[in-house]
C-alpha atoms as an extended CHARMM CRD file, in Angstrom:
* protein
*
       124  EXT
         1         1  MET       CA            -17.4270000000       44.4900000000       50.9950000000  PROA      1               0.0000000000
         2         2  GLU       CA            -15.6500000000       47.8300000000       51.2480000000  PROA      2               0.0000000000
         3         3  LYS       CA            -17.9170000000       50.8630000000       51.3720000000  PROA      3               0.0000000000
         4         4  ALA       CA            -17.2670000000       53.9310000000       49.2530000000  PROA      4               0.0000000000
         5         5  LYS       CA            -15.4710000000       56.7070000000       51.0600000000  PROA      5               0.0000000000
         6         6  PRO       CA            -17.5050000000       59.9180000000       51.4200000000  PROA      6               0.0000000000
         7         7  ASN       CA            -15.0140000000       61.9680000000       49.3860000000  PROA      7               0.0000000000
         8         8  GLN       CA            -14.6150000000       59.3250000000       46.6650000000  PROA      8               0.0000000000
         9         9  THR       CA            -15.4460000000       60.5920000000       43.1640000000  PROA      9               0.0000000000
        10        10  ASP       CA            -18.6340000000       59.2100000000       41.6270000000  PROA      10              0.0000000000
        11        11  ILE       CA            -17.4080000000       57.6530000000       38.3810000000  PROA      11              0.0000000000
        12        12  PHE       CA            -20.9460000000       57.7600000000       37.0030000000  PROA      12              0.0000000000
        13        13  ALA       CA            -21.3540000000       61.4930000000       37.5900000000  PROA      13              0.0000000000
        14        14  GLU       CA            -22.8880000000       62.7780000000       34.3770000000  PROA      14              0.0000000000
        15        15  SER       CA            -21.2130000000       65.2700000000       32.0970000000  PROA      15              0.0000000000
        16        16  SER       CA            -22.1770000000       68.8560000000       32.8800000000  PROA      16              0.0000000000
        17        17  GLU       CA            -22.7680000000       69.3310000000       29.1570000000  PROA      17              0.0000000000
        18        18  GLY       CA            -25.5750000000       66.7460000000       29.0390000000  PROA      18              0.0000000000
        19        19  LEU       CA            -25.6260000000       63.1440000000       27.9010000000  PROA      19              0.0000000000
        20        20  PHE       CA            -24.9840000000       61.7920000000       24.4320000000  PROA      20              0.0000000000
        21        21  GLU       CA            -27.8500000000       59.5530000000       23.3490000000  PROA      21              0.0000000000
        22        22  GLY       CA            -27.5120000000       55.8020000000       23.5600000000  PROA      22              0.0000000000
        23        23  ASP       CA            -28.9950000000       52.6110000000       24.9100000000  PROA      23              0.0000000000
        24        24  THR       CA            -29.1200000000       51.9600000000       28.6230000000  PROA      24              0.0000000000
        25        25  MET       CA            -27.8100000000       49.1250000000       30.7390000000  PROA      25              0.0000000000
        26        26  LYS       CA            -27.2020000000       48.5220000000       34.4230000000  PROA      26              0.0000000000
        27        27  ILE       CA            -23.7470000000       48.3320000000       35.9250000000  PROA      27              0.0000000000
        28        28  ARG       CA            -23.6110000000       47.6860000000       39.6740000000  PROA      28              0.0000000000
        29        29  GLY       CA            -27.3190000000       48.4850000000       39.9220000000  PROA      29              0.0000000000
        30        30  ARG       CA            -26.9680000000       51.8750000000       38.2550000000  PROA      30              0.0000000000
        31        31  GLU       CA            -28.7030000000       52.5990000000       34.9440000000  PROA      31              0.0000000000
        32        32  ILE       CA            -26.2290000000       54.2190000000       32.5720000000  PROA      32              0.0000000000
        33        33  VAL       CA            -26.5360000000       55.5640000000       29.0250000000  PROA      33              0.0000000000
        34        34  VAL       CA            -24.0460000000       53.9130000000       26.6600000000  PROA      34              0.0000000000
        35        35  PRO       CA            -23.2340000000       56.3200000000       23.8090000000  PROA      35              0.0000000000
        36        36  ALA       CA            -21.4950000000       55.7230000000       20.5130000000  PROA      36              0.0000000000
        37        37  LEU       CA            -17.7820000000       56.3010000000       20.1010000000  PROA      37              0.0000000000
        38        38  SER       CA            -16.8170000000       59.6960000000       18.7050000000  PROA      38              0.0000000000
        39        39  LEU       CA            -15.8020000000       59.8210000000       15.0490000000  PROA      39              0.0000000000
        40        40  GLY       CA            -12.3940000000       61.1260000000       16.0800000000  PROA      40              0.0000000000
        41        41  TRP       CA            -11.8100000000       58.1320000000       18.3510000000  PROA      41              0.0000000000
        42        42  ILE       CA            -12.9850000000       55.7490000000       15.6160000000  PROA      42              0.0000000000
        43        43  GLU       CA            -10.6210000000       57.3770000000       13.1190000000  PROA      43              0.0000000000
        44        44  ASP       CA             -7.6790000000       57.1330000000       15.5250000000  PROA      44              0.0000000000
        45        45  ASN       CA             -8.4260000000       53.5030000000       16.4500000000  PROA      45              0.0000000000
        46        46  ALA       CA             -9.8910000000       52.0110000000       13.2520000000  PROA      46              0.0000000000
        47        47  LYS       CA             -7.5340000000       49.0190000000       13.1670000000  PROA      47              0.0000000000
        48        48  LEU       CA             -8.2710000000       48.1310000000       16.7950000000  PROA      48              0.0000000000
        49        49  LEU       CA            -12.0300000000       48.3130000000       16.1690000000  PROA      49              0.0000000000
        50        50  GLU       CA            -11.7410000000       46.2210000000       13.0160000000  PROA      50              0.0000000000
        51        51  LYS       CA             -9.8570000000       43.5340000000       14.9490000000  PROA      51              0.0000000000
        52        52  LEU       CA            -12.3840000000       43.5390000000       17.7900000000  PROA      52              0.0000000000
        53        53  SER       CA            -15.3540000000       43.3680000000       15.4120000000  PROA      53              0.0000000000
        54        54  MET       CA            -13.9180000000       40.1250000000       14.0380000000  PROA      54              0.0000000000
        55        55  MET       CA            -13.7370000000       38.3910000000       17.4500000000  PROA      55              0.0000000000
        56        56  ASP       CA            -15.1580000000       34.8730000000       17.4810000000  PROA      56              0.0000000000
        57        57  GLU       CA            -17.5500000000       34.5270000000       20.4150000000  PROA      57              0.0000000000
        58        58  LYS       CA            -16.9050000000       30.7820000000       20.4610000000  PROA      58              0.0000000000
        59        59  LYS       CA            -13.2060000000       31.2230000000       21.2330000000  PROA      59              0.0000000000
        60        60  PRO       CA            -11.7540000000       32.3180000000       24.5820000000  PROA      60              0.0000000000
        61        61  LEU       CA            -10.8320000000       35.9830000000       24.8750000000  PROA      61              0.0000000000
        62        62  ALA       CA             -7.1810000000       36.8110000000       24.4170000000  PROA      62              0.0000000000
        63        63  GLN       CA             -5.6360000000       39.1450000000       27.0000000000  PROA      63              0.0000000000
        64        64  ALA       CA             -5.0840000000       41.7990000000       24.3230000000  PROA      64              0.0000000000
        65        65  ASP       CA             -8.7950000000       41.6590000000       23.4310000000  PROA      65              0.0000000000
        66        66  VAL       CA             -9.7730000000       42.2110000000       27.0660000000  PROA      66              0.0000000000
        67        67  VAL       CA             -7.4540000000       45.2290000000       27.3080000000  PROA      67              0.0000000000
        68        68  ASN       CA             -8.8660000000       46.6270000000       24.0730000000  PROA      68              0.0000000000
        69        69  ILE       CA            -12.4960000000       46.0750000000       25.1190000000  PROA      69              0.0000000000
        70        70  ILE       CA            -11.8130000000       48.0890000000       28.2730000000  PROA      70              0.0000000000
        71        71  LYS       CA            -10.2410000000       50.8650000000       26.1610000000  PROA      71              0.0000000000
        72        72  VAL       CA            -13.2860000000       50.9590000000       23.8700000000  PROA      72              0.0000000000
        73        73  ALA       CA            -15.7070000000       50.9490000000       26.8120000000  PROA      73              0.0000000000
        74        74  GLN       CA            -13.8260000000       53.7820000000       28.5210000000  PROA      74              0.0000000000
        75        75  ALA       CA            -13.7250000000       55.8320000000       25.3190000000  PROA      75              0.0000000000
        76        76  ALA       CA            -17.4780000000       55.5420000000       24.8390000000  PROA      76              0.0000000000
        77        77  LEU       CA            -18.6040000000       55.8310000000       28.4640000000  PROA      77              0.0000000000
        78        78  SER       CA            -16.3260000000       58.7740000000       29.2450000000  PROA      78              0.0000000000
        79        79  ARG       CA            -18.3200000000       60.8430000000       26.7450000000  PROA      79              0.0000000000
        80        80  ASN       CA            -21.2320000000       60.7930000000       29.2300000000  PROA      80              0.0000000000
        81        81  TYR       CA            -19.3320000000       60.0710000000       32.4460000000  PROA      81              0.0000000000
        82        82  PRO       CA            -16.0380000000       62.0040000000       32.3270000000  PROA      82              0.0000000000
        83        83  ASN       CA            -14.7660000000       60.5360000000       35.6250000000  PROA      83              0.0000000000
        84        84  ILE       CA            -14.5130000000       57.0340000000       34.1120000000  PROA      84              0.0000000000
        85        85  THR       CA            -10.9690000000       55.8520000000       33.5140000000  PROA      85              0.0000000000
        86        86  THR       CA             -9.7190000000       52.4580000000       32.3900000000  PROA      86              0.0000000000
        87        87  VAL       CA             -8.4470000000       51.9070000000       35.9420000000  PROA      87              0.0000000000
        88        88  ASN       CA            -11.7850000000       52.4600000000       37.6690000000  PROA      88              0.0000000000
        89        89  LEU       CA            -13.7680000000       50.7590000000       34.8950000000  PROA      89              0.0000000000
        90        90  ARG       CA            -11.8160000000       47.4750000000       34.9780000000  PROA      90              0.0000000000
        91        91  PRO       CA            -13.4490000000       46.1250000000       38.1640000000  PROA      91              0.0000000000
        92        92  LEU       CA            -16.9420000000       47.0030000000       36.8830000000  PROA      92              0.0000000000
        93        93  ILE       CA            -16.7690000000       45.0090000000       33.6530000000  PROA      93              0.0000000000
        94        94  ASP       CA            -17.0810000000       41.2590000000       34.0710000000  PROA      94              0.0000000000
        95        95  LEU       CA            -18.0750000000       38.1580000000       32.1470000000  PROA      95              0.0000000000
        96        96  ARG       CA            -21.7700000000       38.8720000000       32.8040000000  PROA      96              0.0000000000
        97        97  ASN       CA            -21.8510000000       42.3330000000       31.2720000000  PROA      97              0.0000000000
        98        98  PHE       CA            -18.9190000000       42.8590000000       28.9050000000  PROA      98              0.0000000000
        99        99  ARG       CA            -20.5980000000       41.3510000000       25.8300000000  PROA      99              0.0000000000
       100       100  GLN       CA            -23.7240000000       43.4750000000       26.3230000000  PROA      100             0.0000000000
       101       101  LEU       CA            -21.6780000000       46.6260000000       26.8990000000  PROA      101             0.0000000000
       102       102  PHE       CA            -19.4290000000       45.9620000000       23.9130000000  PROA      102             0.0000000000
       103       103  ALA       CA            -22.4140000000       45.1540000000       21.6480000000  PROA      103             0.0000000000
       104       104  LEU       CA            -24.1740000000       48.3840000000       22.6750000000  PROA      104             0.0000000000
       105       105  ILE       CA            -21.0710000000       50.4710000000       21.9590000000  PROA      105             0.0000000000
       106       106  MET       CA            -20.2900000000       48.7840000000       18.6470000000  PROA      106             0.0000000000
       107       107  GLY       CA            -23.9190000000       48.8900000000       17.5000000000  PROA      107             0.0000000000
       108       108  ALA       CA            -24.3360000000       52.5550000000       18.4140000000  PROA      108             0.0000000000
       109       109  SER       CA            -21.0830000000       53.3280000000       16.6110000000  PROA      109             0.0000000000
       110       110  GLY       CA            -22.2250000000       51.6900000000       13.3690000000  PROA      110             0.0000000000
       111       111  PHE       CA            -20.2510000000       48.4560000000       13.6440000000  PROA      111             0.0000000000
       112       112  VAL       CA            -21.9040000000       45.0700000000       13.4070000000  PROA      112             0.0000000000
       113       113  GLN       CA            -20.1980000000       42.0080000000       14.8240000000  PROA      113             0.0000000000
       114       114  GLN       CA            -19.8440000000       39.0240000000       12.5000000000  PROA      114             0.0000000000
       115       115  ASP       CA            -22.3700000000       36.1490000000       12.6830000000  PROA      115             0.0000000000
       116       116  THR       CA            -24.5180000000       37.5190000000       15.5010000000  PROA      116             0.0000000000
       117       117  GLY       CA            -27.7620000000       36.3820000000       13.8770000000  PROA      117             0.0000000000
       118       118  ALA       CA            -29.1850000000       39.8190000000       14.7100000000  PROA      118             0.0000000000
       119       119  GLU       CA            -29.7390000000       40.9490000000       11.1270000000  PROA      119             0.0000000000
       120       120  THR       CA            -33.2830000000       42.0000000000       10.2750000000  PROA      120             0.0000000000
       121       121  GLU       CA            -34.9720000000       42.5700000000        6.9540000000  PROA      121             0.0000000000
       122       122  THR       CA            -35.8970000000       46.1230000000        6.0790000000  PROA      122             0.0000000000
       123       123  GLY       CA            -38.2060000000       45.2410000000        3.2100000000  PROA      123             0.0000000000
       124       124  GLU       CA            -36.2000000000       47.2830000000        0.7010000000  PROA      124             0.0000000000
């Protein structure tokens, strides 16, 4: 395994302006805070998000869906970790963690995936 070079940029270096709130998860052993997407990004990419929220977990991922999931992840994570790009994020997202990461981003952003079985009663 190749070791990081001493002058290599830490992609998980936190924003100097502080972190947006969110749920945490581990990527490569590092606990990160996964924030919601910004309203501006949601507005600019509403059709993409609508398409992704309709993905069927029982069907294989299409290449376009994988590309779009990486775009969404980069858009959310770069709010807290400005050094993250789609290029350096691609090798960090895999079949073990992409569903968790995507669910955290979509949930924090107010989107609910279809048929997840995660609905709860509020008593109202």
